[in-house]
Every structure is written in C-alpha cells, then in structure tokens.
N, C-alpha and C positions, 0 to 999 in steps of 0.2 A: 247375558243370555239373549239370544235373538227372540223376538216376540213370536214369530212363526218361522219354522224351518221346514222346507220341503226338499227331500233328498231322493234323487232318481238314479244316481250312479250306483246301481245295485238294487236290491229289494227296496220297494217304496217305503219311505219312512217320513211321517209327518209329525212334527212336534209343535206344540203350542204352549208357551210359558213353561217349557220343560216336560210337559205331559205328552205321552204318546197318543196321537189321535189318528193313526193311519186307518183310512177306510178299509173295511173288509170286503164290501160288495165290489165285484169286478168292474161293473159299468161305472160305478162312482170313482174308482181308481183311474179309469180311462179318461173320464171327463176332467178330473183334477189334473192329470198328467198333461192332457192336451192344452188346457188353459195355462198351465205353469210354463211349458216349453215355449209358449207364445205370449209370455207375460207382457202386459201393457198394450196388447193388440186385440182389437175386437175379433173374436173367432166367430165366423158366421154360423148361424144355427144349422144350415144345410151341411156344413163341413163337420160339425159335431155329430150330426145324425149319421153321416157317411162313415165317420170314424168308429161309431158304436155298432152300427148294424150293416154297413156297406150297402149292398143292393136289396136288403130284406128288412126294412124298418117295420115295426109294429103299426097297427092301424091308429093307435092312440099315441103316436110318436111325440107330438108336441107336449101333451100332458105329461108323458113319462119323462121327457127331458126337463120340463119345469120342476118335476118332483126331485130329480137328481140335483138340480141347482139349489132347491130349497134344502135338501139334505146336506149339501156341502156347506151352505151358510150356517145351518144349525150345528153341524158337527164341529166345524172349525171356527165358529163364531166370527165369520168373515164380515167385515164392515162394509159400509157404502161410502161414497166420496166425502160426505160431511165429517166422517171420522178421521180425516187426515189431520195431521198435527198442525199446531199453530205456526210453527217455525217455517213450514212450507218446504222443508228439505225432502222428507220422505214420509210415506204413510206411517202412522203409529202402529198399524197392523196391516195384514193383507186386506185388500179391498176388492170386492167382486162387484162389477158394475154391469147393469143390463142396458143394452141399446136396442133400438128397433130391429136390428139385424142379427144380434147375437149377444155374446157375453165377453167381458174382458176382466182378467185377474191382474191386479196391480200389486207387485211385490217389490220391496227393496231388493237391490241386486244381491245383497248378502243372504237373503232368505232362501235362495235357490242354489243347490250345490253345483248344478250344471253351469250357472253363471260364474260362480266363484272359480270353478275349474277352468273355464275358457279364459277368464281374466288372468289367472296365474300362468296358464300355458302360454298366452301371448306375451306376458311380461318376461317369462323365461326365454322365449324365442328372441325378444329384443335384446336381452342381456347377453345371450350367446352371440348374437350378431355383433354386438358392441365390444366383445372380447372380455366381458366380466364373467369368466367361466365359473368361478366359485359361487357367485350370486345366482347364476343361471342354474347350476346343479341343485342348489337348495330350493329355488323357486319351483323348478320342474318337479322335484321330489314332493314338495307340498301339494302340487296339483294332482299328482298321481295317487297320493294317499287319500284323496277324497273318494276314490273308487272302491266300492265294497263288493263288486261283482259286475256282470254285464249291465249296461244301461237299460233301464225299464224292463228288467228281467221278469218281473212278476206282474206286468201290466199287459192287458190284451192290446195288440197292435192293429190299428187300422192303417191306411196309407200314410197319414202324416206322422204318426208315432213310429212306424216302421222306418221311414226315411230319417227321422230324427235320431233313432237308435243307431243307425248305420253311420250317420254324420258324426255322432259323439264317439263311436268306436274308432273311426278314422282319425279324429283329433287325438284320441288317446294313444293310438299307435305312433303318430308323429311326435307327440310329447315324450313318449317312452324312448323313441330313437334319439331325440335331442338330449334327453337326460343321460343316456348311455354314452352318447358322443362327448358330453361334458365330462363324465366320469373317466372316460378313456384319456381325454386330454389332461386330466389331473393326475394320471398315473394310477388309477384305481383298478387296473386290469385284473389283479388277483381276486379282488372282491366281486368282480363282475362275472367270473367264469361260470359259477353255478347258475345265475340268472340267464346268461346268454346261452348256455347249453340247453336249458329248458326251452327257451324261446325258439332257438334254432330247430330243436326237435319237433316242436309243435307246429312250426310254420316252415316246412322244408323248402318251399319255393320262394320264401321271403329273402331275397338276396342281401338286403340291408342287414338283417340279423346274422346271416351266415358270414358276411364280411366282417362285422364287428367281433364275432366269435373268433374268426381266424386271426384278427389283429391282436385280440387279448391273449390268445394262446401263444402267438409269436413273441409278444412282449414278456410273457411269463416263461420263456425259454422252452416252449413245447412246439417247435417248428413242425415236427412230423405230424402231430395231431392237427395242426392248422392246415397242412396239405391234405390230410384225410377228409377234412370238412369240405374242402374245395372239390375233391373227387366225388364225394357223396352228393353235393349240390349239383354238380355237372350231370351226374347220372339221373337224378330226380327230375331236373328240368327237361332233359331229353326224353325220359320215359313218360312223364305226365303232361308236358306241354309241347314237346317237340321243339324246344328252344336250346340254344347255346347260352352259356353264361354271358352276362353283360360285359361291356368293355372294362367297367370299373372292377368287376370281380376278377377278370383275366389279368388286369394290371397288378392287382393285389397279389394274385397267385405268383406272377413273375417276380414281384418284389420280395415275397417270402422266400422263393427259391434262391434268390440272389442275396438274401440278407441285406436288402437295400437299407441304407441309413435313413431314408425318408420315413421308415416305419418306426423309428425311435421316438421316444417321448419328445414332443415339441418344447422349445424353450418358452418359459413364461413370458407373456407379453402384457403390457399395461392395457387396461381397459380403455376403449375409445368410445366416445359418444356417437350418436347418429350424425353429428356434425362436429367441427372442431370447437365450436362454442356451445353453450347451453341451448337447448331447444328454444325457439322464439316464444317470448311471453309478452305479447303486444297489447294486452287488455288495458284500457285506461284505468287509473286508480279509482277506487270507490270513494266518493267525496263525502256523502252523508248517508245515514241509514235511510232505507226506503220507508215510507209511511203509507199505510193503507193499501199495499199492493200484494198481500199474501195470497189472495185467490189467483192473481195473475202469475205470481211466482210458481205456485203449485201447478198451474196449467202448463206453463212453459217447461218446467222440469219433467212433468209427465210426458209431454210431447217429445222432449229430447231423449227420454229413456225408452221410447217406443221403437224398438229395433226393427229396421226394415231388412228385407232379404237381400237386395242387391244395391241399395243406395242409402246414403246417410239421411237422418231426419233433417228436414229443412223447415224451420219455424219462423213465421213472420209476426212481428209485433207492430200493431197499427194503433193509431189514435190521433186526436186533434193536435194542432200545434201546441207545444208546451205541456203535453200530458205526461212527459217523463219517460218516453219510449227508450231513449238511449240509456238513461239511468237504470231502468229495469233490465235492459239487455246486458249492461256491464255487471250488474249485481248477479244475474243468473250465470253469466260467464265465469265469475269468480267462484260461485257455488259449485259449478260442474268442472272445476279445474282438474280434479283427480282422474276422471276417465279419459283425459286427453293429454297423456304425458309427453307426446311427441311435439307438442307446441300449440299455441293459440295465436292466430293471426287476426289482426284487426285493421279495418280500413274504412274511411268515410268516402262514400261514393258520390260526393259533391266536391268540386274543387273550390278554391278560394273565391272564385267569381260566381259560385252557385250553379255552375254547369255540371251536368252528369259526367263523372269520371270515366275514362276509357278503360275497359277491362284489359286491354292490351298492355297498358302501363301498370295496372294493378297486379297482373300476373308476374310481370318482371320484378316488382317489389316483393311479392310472395316468394318467388324462386330465390331471390337474393337472401331473404330472411332464412330460407331453408338451406343456405350455403351451397346453392348451385353456382359453380364458377361462371363469371360473366361471359366467357367465351362459349359456354354451353347453353346459354339462354337463347332459344330460337328467335327468329325474326318475326314470324307471323303469329296472329292471335290463336289460330287453330293448333299450331305446333306447341305454343306455350301452354295452352289448355291441356293438350295431351300429355305433356311432360309433367304438369302439375298433378293430373289424375294418376299418372304412373307412379310418381313419388309418394302419393297418399294411398295407393292401392292396398298396402298392408300396414298402415299406420293409424294412429289415433290423433287426429288433428281437429281442433275447434276453429271454425272460421266465423268471425263476426263482421257483418256487412252493415254499416250504419248509413242511414239516409239513402236507401235504394229508391230510385225513381223510375227505372225502366227495366222490364223483364229481360231485355237482351243484355243487360249488365250482369244478370245473375248466372245464367247457364254456364258460361266459361269458368266461373269461380267456384263451382260446386265440386268438392273432392269426390273420389271414387268409392272409398271404402264405406260400408255400412257402420263401421266403428268410428267414423268421423261424425261431426255434427256441424250444422250451419244455423246461426242465429241472425235474424235480419230485423232492422227497423225500417219502416217504409213511410214516406210522406203521402202515399196514396194507396188505396186498396188495390191489391195485385191478384191476378189469376195466372198461375203458371203450373204446369204439370208436376214440377219437382217439389212444389210446396206441399208439405205433409200436414201442417197445422197452422192456424192463425189465431192469435190472442189479441183481444181488444183491450186497450187501456183508456179509461175515461177520466173525468174530473174526480177529485176527492170530495167527500162530503164535508160538511162544516166542521165536525169534530176532528176529522183527519187533517183538515187544513189547519185547524188550531194547533194540533200536535206538531205539524211541520214548523209552524211559526215558533212554537215553544222550544223546539229542538235548537233553533238558531238564536232566538232572542232571550230565552230563559223564562222560567215560570213567573217570576215576579213582575216582569214588564208586561206580559200578556194578561196576568191576573188584574193588574191595575186598570187596564182598558179592554176588558173582554168584549164589550159591545162593539168597540171600534175594530177589534181584531176579527170578530165575526163578520162585520161589514166588509172588512178588507178581503176575507175569503170569498164573499159573494162578488165583490168587485173584480177579483181575479178569476172568477168562474171555477174556483177550486183547482185550477191548473197549477201543478207543482212548479213549472218554470217561472210563471208569473209571481207566485208566492215567494220563491227563492229570490227573485229580483227585488221584490218589495222588502224582504227581510234583509237583504244585503244593503239596501239603501238605508234602512233603519239602523243597521249596525254601524254604518259609516257616520250617520248623524244621530248620535246617542241623545242629543238634546231635544230631538223631535218627539212629540207625543204621536201615537198611532193615528189619532184623529186628524192631525195636520196632513198626514199622507193620504188618508181617505178623502178629506175635503179637497185636497190639492190646493190649499190656501185660498180657495175661492177663485183661482185663476184658471181660465179655460182657453182653448183655441177656438176657432170659428165654428167648431162642431160641438161644443159643449163637452169636450174631452179634457179632463184634468191634465195639466202640463207635466205631471210626473210620468212621462212616457215610459219610464223603466218598468212600471207596473204592467204594461201591455206587451203583447207578443209581436210587436211590429216586425223585427227581423225574421222571425220564423214564418209569420203569415205572408210577408212580402216575398220570401223565397218560394213558398208553396204557390203563391199567385203567379210568379214569373215562370214556374215550371208548367203551368196550365196552358192549354191551347188558346189562341187569341179570342175565339168566340166565348170560351168559358171566362176569360179575363173580363171581356166586355160585359157579360151578364153579372159577374161579381161587382164590378164598378157601378153598374146601374142599381142593383138591388140593395147594396150596402148603404145607399143614401137614405133609404126609407126606414123610419121608425115603425116597423111592422113586427109584431111578436112572432107570427108564423105566416109563411107564404103557402097558399095552396097553388097548385099548377095553374088554376084559372086566374087567380089574382096576379101571379108572377107573369103570366102571358100578357095580361093587360098592361102591366108596368113595362114589360120589355117590348111590347107591340109585336109579338110573334105568335105563331100558332101554339095551341096548348100542347100538341104532340112534341113540337120542337122544344118548347120551354121545359117540359118535363125531362127531356133528355139532358138539357143543360143543367137543370137542378140536380139530376143524378150524378153528373160529372163533377159538380161542385162538392157533392158528398164524397165522391171518389177521391178528390184532392183534399178532403178533410177541411174544406172551407165552410161547409154547412153541415147541419145535422138533420137527418130524416127521422120522422116519428109517425106512428099510426094516426090517421085522421079520424074524423067522426063517422065516416062511412066505411063499409067493407071495401078492401082493396084500394083505399084512398090514402095517400101519404101527404103529410104536410112537412114543410121545411123551415128551418130557422137558423139564424146566426147565433153563436155564442156571443154574449156582449163584448167580451175581450177581442174576439175576432172581428166583430163589427167595428169596434173602436180602432183596431189596427188598420182595417180597410179604409176607414174614413181618414185616418192620418196619411195613408198611402195616397188618397185622392188629394188631400191638402198639400202634400209634398210635391205633387205633380201640378199644382196650381189650379186644380179643378174644385171650385168652391160651390158649384151648383147654384149659381145666382146668389151666392152669399149665404145660403141656408140649406140645411138638409130638409128632406121631405118626410111626411108621414102619410100613410094611406088611411082615408076616412070613408067608411062605407064603400060605395062603388067608385068613388073618385079619389084623387090625390091632391092634398093641399100642403103647402109649405108649413114647416114648424117655425115659429117666430124665434129669432135669435135671442 
C-alpha cells in the first residue's frame, strides 16, 4: 500500500495509509492540487494566490494562505525534509517544504495518479512505435483505467489548474486513440464497435474517431454503415466548421468503396526496439557501496525528479579533488535507471592527456551509441547537436558528463526533452543557465572514514589499530579517493600494520611528506592545477609553500606581493578550481582561505617534481613576516 496517494484523474481522492483524507474545503483542495501537479517544484506564493483568488485576494491573504498550508500539514500529516528515509531513494511520506518564495510538495512518483498515467501512456507509445502491439494495448489500457472522470473535476480552477486539466485531457485523448489503434491492429474490431460508436457520436468533428469507426465497421463486414459514417462526418464538418474532410479520411472513404486490400488486418510483425541493439547502458559499474553520502544522494534524486517544463533537469555535483564526485554520480545514475528506459550515456570530458574533450567528437560517440548510421552523422557541431536534440525530443535518456571543466562543453550535450536528465561532475564551480541544481560533496567525518576503511579491510584489522586508522582518516582529510588508495595499498601489503602507513616508515621527501604518495591526491590535484589559468597556477605554487593554517586576503597579498583586491580575486579562483577552501573570517564580510592538508601535500609534490625546492625548504608565515621552516 502506498503511504500517501493523491488521485486527480476524476474526483479528488486523497488516501493516507489506506484512510480517506480528501479535504472538503474548496480552497484547500485547490492548494493541494496545485502543489501536487507541480510536485518537487517550488510554487511561488504569488502564483498560489492567483490560483485561489485571481485578481481579488482578501486583505489578509498571506495569513490565510499560511493557514491553508498548516491545515494541509495537519490533515495529511505531511512531513518535512528530515523525515526522508535513510536509504535516500524516496521520501518515506509526502514532504511539504517551505521556501522563502513559496512551497514545494515532494511526492514519490507512484503517489500521484497523473504521474503514473503519463508514465504508462509514454511507455505504451514507445511499445507501439517499436511494434510490440500486444504490450502496447495492455499498457495503454492500464493507463486509461486510472481515469475515474474528467481531470480535476471537483477542484476550483485558476489559470494553472485550468491549463493542467486541458493538458491531461489531451494526453488522455491521444492515449485512447493509440489504444484503439493497437486493438484494431490486433483484430479486435468487433469489440471496439460499441466504444467507437459512442466516441464518434460524442465528438462528431473528431476525424480520428470517425476514421477508426469506419475501419472497424468495414472489417466487421458492415461497409454500408462505414460509408454512412463518412457522409455524416462530411456534412457535420461542412455545416459546423466550413471544412472538407481531411485527405486521410478521403483516402479511407475511397478504400472502403473499392474494398481495398490495404484495409485488411495487417500481418503480425515481430517487435523491434528503438535500435537494432539494446538501448545503450554506458554507466560505469558500481565498485563499492557509498559511505556517508545519503544527504547528497537525496539532494541529487530530488533535483533529478524536479520536472522542468521545457528542458531536462541538469544537476552538477562539485567538491574538492578526491571527494568521490564520480562515485556519487555513478551511484545515483544506477538508482535512477528505471525512468530512463531509452538509454544512459556516459562520457568523461577530459581526454587521456587531461585536455578538455571536444563536444564535436562526444556527440559523434553519442549518436553512434544511439544507432545513427555513420553516413547520417553531420559534419558540424551545431548540426550534430540539433540531431541529438531531435532524437531525444520524445525519449527518456540519462546523460552523465564526468569531469566537466568548461561550460561550452555542456550546452551542445544537453538533450531536448524534459523527460531526459543530465548528471554532471565538475572540477570547478560552474555557472550556466541550463544548470538547475548544484550539490556539494565534502570530506567524510572520522566515523564515516573508519566505516569506509572497514568495508575494504575488515572489522578485525581496523579494530586492532583503531587509533592508527583514525589518524589515517585525518591524514587523508576524510577524502574517499585518498582513503580508497590507502586501503588498496594495505590490501596489497597485508603484512603492514596501519601505523607503518601512517608514519611512512619515517622516510620523507624534502618537504616532510611521507613517501607513500599513494595516500595523496597528486594526480587529481595536478590535473585541476593544469586546468587553471597561468596566474592562478602561479598563486597556487607560491602559497602552497607556506605552512599557514589560513590565509586572509591581506596576508596572501603580502606573500604574493600583489594588491589585496587582485589577491582576493586569485583566492576566489583557487576556490573555484577546488584547490582551496573558503570559510567565514572573524569579521563580517571577511573570508579566510585554506588548503586541505592533502591538497597542500600534493601541491608541494608538484613543486618537487618540477625541481622547485624553494631554497631547500618550505616556508611558514610568522606574525607579519615569513621565515623558513627548518628541514
């Protein structure tokens, strides 16, 4: 049994744990309907007011609306975001969230009959297009059985709900036509005659229903009646609309007159897929279970389920090097597999040399994966992007873009349909109009880091040296990639105690860094460093030499020998490339900046690899001056 179920395809019906909780107050029904049809989207307060009262709101409109929201929470026992379940897949119940601008109702897709109807309708359409007519007829019938009357029939309509009711009725008509088309194909014309006679009589100018009734009558051996339906339709169209029958109806009329063989039952055909192979499933495999990322999983899933009107949700996952952005992205990609039956596309947007990949080449890979013949793949980027958007316009595709570094890589790769989705991991903070949500991934806390090590190394090994394991988590800054690297080394060298890895056997390089460089994030940091502009690289190389816990813009300006204004801009760019972390300072509107120790260690190794030893020793800032640290 669903925890909460809201049915709008007919008289409103609200169930909670099997009990009927349908609001009786008209305004309350309108508020609930408005929030439900725009589930997971913040509905602005002014839009709710317009829906309820249009141009004549009461003087105490804000208080009245807050009362309605309170009554909804009380009546339906609506939760708030902390009530979401621990697994992170879906809310345990409906969730009503307040924002500074309005309200958002979060529902599992199965809780709303309109969502279930649209999903089944679209599935039936795809099955019919693919030639699986039996499956299509069954799926479309299931979709239509969800209707108990006109949509939102007992809910007061403002502009949004009025448009939504019309939209749903139109989808319903299209679904009904497809189901009748499937039944006709399967030779069920005798059983359709009663239904089609009623539909054709109710909608005399609907040429689609008139044509299907003519075809059913012809196949049932009632040609004269089929011809009478044509004459009736012709007269009605001329009298009411001043129109002649369409070419399709005229051709059907001539075919009935001639008893054309094309009107006979078609031969059964084998179902075909959208392509000659299975839809692409390019997601990388899930290596290990995620640890400590349930809040981020919930945030990404909520953002992916927030349906847009004209474009797909585009969600960016950001975080420092080694924070597990790609693992989180792949995990969510596997979780949301079901809503994207037409394929999942995956690409890394950095090539083997660490250069940004060209979207021109990426689109060619995507189109090949979608079985576009090689000779039909256009030559230019704009043409490839248009073809990709055309192919995805009425399909459900998930696109995962790993390691995005430039916004101009993104735009050509975004599909067209709002039923698609785009998941991105980025090495830098991005601002692009198509991005609908950003989710930040940070370090794990100590307990979460211990859990990750335990998953790889086992409880007994961690329990024997828990203190060393905790120190190892600190040494790795709680970053999953560094912890995984450490655990992999300890798995390889089973004879090592954890303390040996933490101490590095006492051996260090010229910077005091343990020689077990596998613990550090050198490859990832080095890649982010190379993607940064030269002036940002220069600032990174200078600042990473100093053993300073936090840099104020004033101190960094002295160390870089630049103006404070210019220095603050460079510090912000280092944060943008995730090479530094910004935190509130001691004064209002003042930020301070710091390196994660593992990023600092990787940066110093970068300098050492380049032969830059800073006169043989790193530096530390002391008071207002700078003095070297003794080796």
